N, C-alpha and C positions, 0 to 999 in steps of 0.2 A: 464457587460462583463469583462473577465479577461484582465489585462494589457498585451500589446504585445510589445516586444522590437525587434529592428532590429537585425537579427541573425548575428553572426560573420561569417567570410568566411567558406565555407563548410569544407575545409581541417583542419580548426582550431576550429570547432564548440564546441567540448567538452572542449578543453583547455580554450576557451573564456568563456564558461558557468561556469566552475569551478572558474575562476578568478572573474567573475561577481558576482556569489553567495557569494564568500568569502568577497566581498566588501559591501554586503548589510546587513541590520540589521537582527539579528537572528530570529526575529518574522515574517519575510517575507518568503513566500513559492513560489519558482520558479521551473518551469519544462522546459525541452528542448524537444519540440515535432516537429519532422521533421525540425530541425535546427532553430526553432523559440523559443525564450526565453519568457515564458508566466508566469505571476504572477497569483496565485490562490487566490480566494476570501477567506476571513477569515471564517472558518467553524462555523456553529451554535453550540449551547451548546449540543444538543443531539448527534451530530456528535462527539464532543470532549469526551463526556461521554463514548460512545461506543468504541472509540479508546483507551481511558484509561482503560476500562474494559478488552479489549483484550490484551493490553500490559501487564497488571498485570497478567492475567491468563497464558499467554505464558511464562513470566519470572518465575512465580511460577513453571510451568511444566518443563522448561529448567533446573532450579536449582534442581528440584527433580530428574531428570535423569542424572544430572551431565554433560551436554553437554557444550562445550566451545562456547556458542552462547549467544546472547542477543537480546531482542525485544525492538525496539525504535520507536517513532513516528517521521514522517516527515523528514527522511533522504533521500537525493537524491541518486538514484541508476543509475549508468552508464550502459546502455544497450549493450555497445560493448562487444564482437564482434558479438552478435546476431543481433543488428541493429545499424547503424551509425546515428548520428544526433539526438539521443534521450537519455534523462536522466529523469526518472520519480521520483515522490515523493509519494510512497505508504503511506497510512495513518498509517500503521504499517509495519515495516520491521524487519525480523529476519536475523541478520548478524553474521559474525564471530567476536569474541572478538578481534582477531588479527588485524581487520580493524580499530579499534579505535585508533586514534592518535590525538595529539593536533592540533586544528585548522582545522581538516578535515571536509569537508562538503559533499563530494561525495564518495560513495563506489562502488565497482564493484562485490561484492559477496552478493547474497541474497538467503537465504534458503527457506524463505516463505514471502509472501506479503499479505496484506489485503487492500481492498478498501471499504470504507463505501460509498455506492452509493446513491447519491441525484440527483435532477433534473439537476444540472450543469454538472454532469458526462455524461449526455445523450445529451449534446450539440455537435455540429460539429465544431471542431477547424478550423480556417481559412485555406482554401485550401483543406480540407479533405472531403471525402464522407462517412466517418463512424463516429459513435459517439466516443467521447473521451474514454469512458470506454472500448469499444471494441478494440481500438488501443492499450491501455495500457495492456489489458489482453493478446493480441497477443505478445506483447513485453516480458511480464513476462514468458509466455510459451516458448519463445525462449531461455531463460537463462538456460545454462546447469546445474547450481547449484540449481535452484529453484525446490523445492519438493512439495510445496503446495501454492494454491492461494485461499483466502477467499474473496467472494463478499457479503458484508453485507448490505442489504437494510436498509436505515435509518428510513423510515417511516412505516415499517411493519416487523413482525416477519418472515423474509425470508432471508435465508443464503444459498449460493451456495459454495460448497467446491470442488476445483479441485485438484486432486493429480496425480502425474506421476507414471504410472505402465507400466513396460516393454517398456519404450520409448514413450508411448502414454498417453495423458491426459484423465482422467476419471472425470466426474462431477457428483456431487450429490447435490440435492436441498432439504433443510429442511425448513418446515414451522410450524411444531409443536413446541410449546415453550418448551416442555419436551424432545424433541429429543436430543440425545447426539452428540456433535461435538468431534470427536476423531482423533487426529493426533499423533501417537505414537512417531515418531522421534522428535517431539517438546514437548512431555510430556503433550499435551493438551487433556483433557477429561472433558468436562463440558456440562451442558444442554444449549440449544440454548438461553434460557431466560437469562442466566448469562451474555451474551454479551450485553444485553439491560438493565441490572440492573440500577435502579435510573433514567432512561430516562422518558420523558413525556409519551411515549407510554405505559410503564409499569404502571405508576401512573394513567393514564386514565382508566385502567382496574382494578384499586384497588389493584394492586400487586406491592409492593415497593421492 
């Protein structure tokens, strides 16, 4: 089970979270969910490979279109003003390069987020009636700056891409390994299988 810390006072939840995260080792991954500071388990190797693949593909695309953005792994994203008492850590986050500053652990601008979905994401956080992944997706959708959300299943060729169109979110699910994932504002245009390159899932099927 994820480690759970006593939350700071409600009016100071985000300030307490940022100070707490700044005091912890860089390799630890903490989130603020409904005012509770929760440590996430260390992801397995396939999870890390997929995150690395996507980070590289996004940064290649962003550089190609010349956008002042960068894709990074495991940065905490403050959900205010969309929701209070929540700061999530997407597996991959596209942020503004202007948000990069010495010692900064938490940002408030996210243009795109990706979650690599495993069994732990479908657990119910303490006091919640919905799965963790559902709670996080709702939060991302509430961010005014967010343009795209990728939900990448870790154990299967299965990717859902949500994009904002005319103020509403539209989701498309891809399960064909040759299907193309295209996000023009991020410069991303790749086959689904590229997200899973070098994983045990690909190797098990004889495709490296």
